[in-house]
C-alpha positions as CSV (number, residue, x, y, z in Angstrom):
1,M,0.0,0.0,0.0
2,G,1.3,3.4,-0.9
3,K,1.5,6.5,1.2
4,L,-0.6,9.6,0.8
5,T,1.0,13.0,0.5
6,T,0.1,15.6,3.1
7,K,-1.7,17.6,0.3
8,E,-3.7,14.5,-0.8
9,A,-4.8,13.8,2.8
10,E,-5.7,17.4,3.3
11,N,-7.9,17.4,0.2
12,L,-9.6,14.2,1.3
13,H,-10.2,15.8,4.7
14,K,-11.7,19.0,3.1
15,E,-14.0,16.9,0.9
16,G,-15.3,15.1,4.1
17,L,-13.9,11.7,3.2
18,L,-11.5,11.7,6.1
19,T,-12.5,12.6,9.7
20,D,-10.2,14.4,12.0
21,E,-9.7,11.2,14.0
22,T,-9.0,9.1,10.9
23,L,-6.4,11.7,9.6
24,K,-4.6,11.7,13.0
25,E,-4.6,7.9,13.1
26,M,-3.1,7.8,9.6
27,Q,-0.5,10.3,10.6
28,D,0.4,8.4,13.7
29,T,0.8,5.1,11.8
30,G,3.0,6.8,9.1
31,L,0.5,6.5,6.2
32,V,0.4,10.3,5.9
33,G,3.0,12.9,6.6
34,R,2.3,15.6,9.3
35,R,3.5,18.7,7.4
36,T,4.3,19.9,4.0
37,R,7.8,19.9,2.7
38,N,8.2,23.6,2.4
39,E,7.4,24.4,6.0
40,R,9.5,23.9,9.1
41,R,9.6,24.9,12.7
42,V,12.7,26.9,13.7
43,I,14.2,28.8,16.6
44,K,16.9,31.4,16.3
45,N,20.3,30.7,17.7
46,K,22.5,33.3,19.4
47,N,24.0,34.4,16.1
48,G,20.6,34.9,14.4
49,G,20.7,31.7,12.4
50,Y,17.8,29.2,12.3
51,V,18.0,25.8,13.9
52,T,15.4,23.0,13.8
53,P,14.7,21.0,17.0
54,Q,14.3,17.3,16.5
55,L,13.7,14.2,18.6
56,Y,15.3,10.9,17.7
57,F,15.1,7.6,19.5
58,R,18.5,6.0,19.0
59,G,18.5,2.2,18.8
60,L,15.0,1.9,17.3
61,S,15.4,-0.4,14.4
62,R,13.4,-0.1,11.2
63,D,10.9,-2.7,12.4
64,G,10.8,-1.4,16.0
65,E,7.6,0.0,17.3
66,Y,7.0,3.0,19.5
67,S,5.8,2.2,23.0
68,D,2.9,4.1,24.6
69,K,5.5,6.0,26.7
70,M,7.5,6.9,23.7
71,T,4.4,8.2,21.9
72,K,3.4,10.3,24.9
73,F,7.0,11.7,25.1
74,R,6.9,12.6,21.4
75,E,3.5,14.3,21.8
76,E,4.8,16.4,24.7
77,F,8.0,17.2,22.8
78,N,5.9,18.4,19.8
79,E,3.9,20.7,22.1
80,L,7.1,22.2,23.3
81,V,8.4,22.6,19.8
82,N,5.2,24.4,18.8
83,K,5.4,26.6,21.9
84,Y,9.0,27.8,21.4
85,T,9.5,27.8,17.6
86,T,8.2,29.7,14.6
87,L,6.8,28.2,11.5
88,I,8.6,29.4,8.4
89,T,8.2,28.6,4.7
90,N,11.3,27.5,2.8
91,K,12.1,29.1,-0.5
92,E,11.2,26.8,-3.3
93,N,13.9,26.0,-5.8
94,K,13.0,27.0,-9.3
């Protein structure tokens, strides 16, 4: 089964074919991305440059699964990222 792009999923959601709950579940299972490619959350460093915070669970193999505790930790991390960062749009390459 192929993955849906974020844009495709948003279009299905707008058309009423996907509920909020279904879209979130698809994002949680990795069937749909959570954001578009040209947007990212950043915070400025001391010198005025942008950095992107990220969370990585070292040692989780390709077939490993997130535990409930890991999922909860990621949700809380994402809340902090949203609180302390700014959403910017990357310049598209033409």
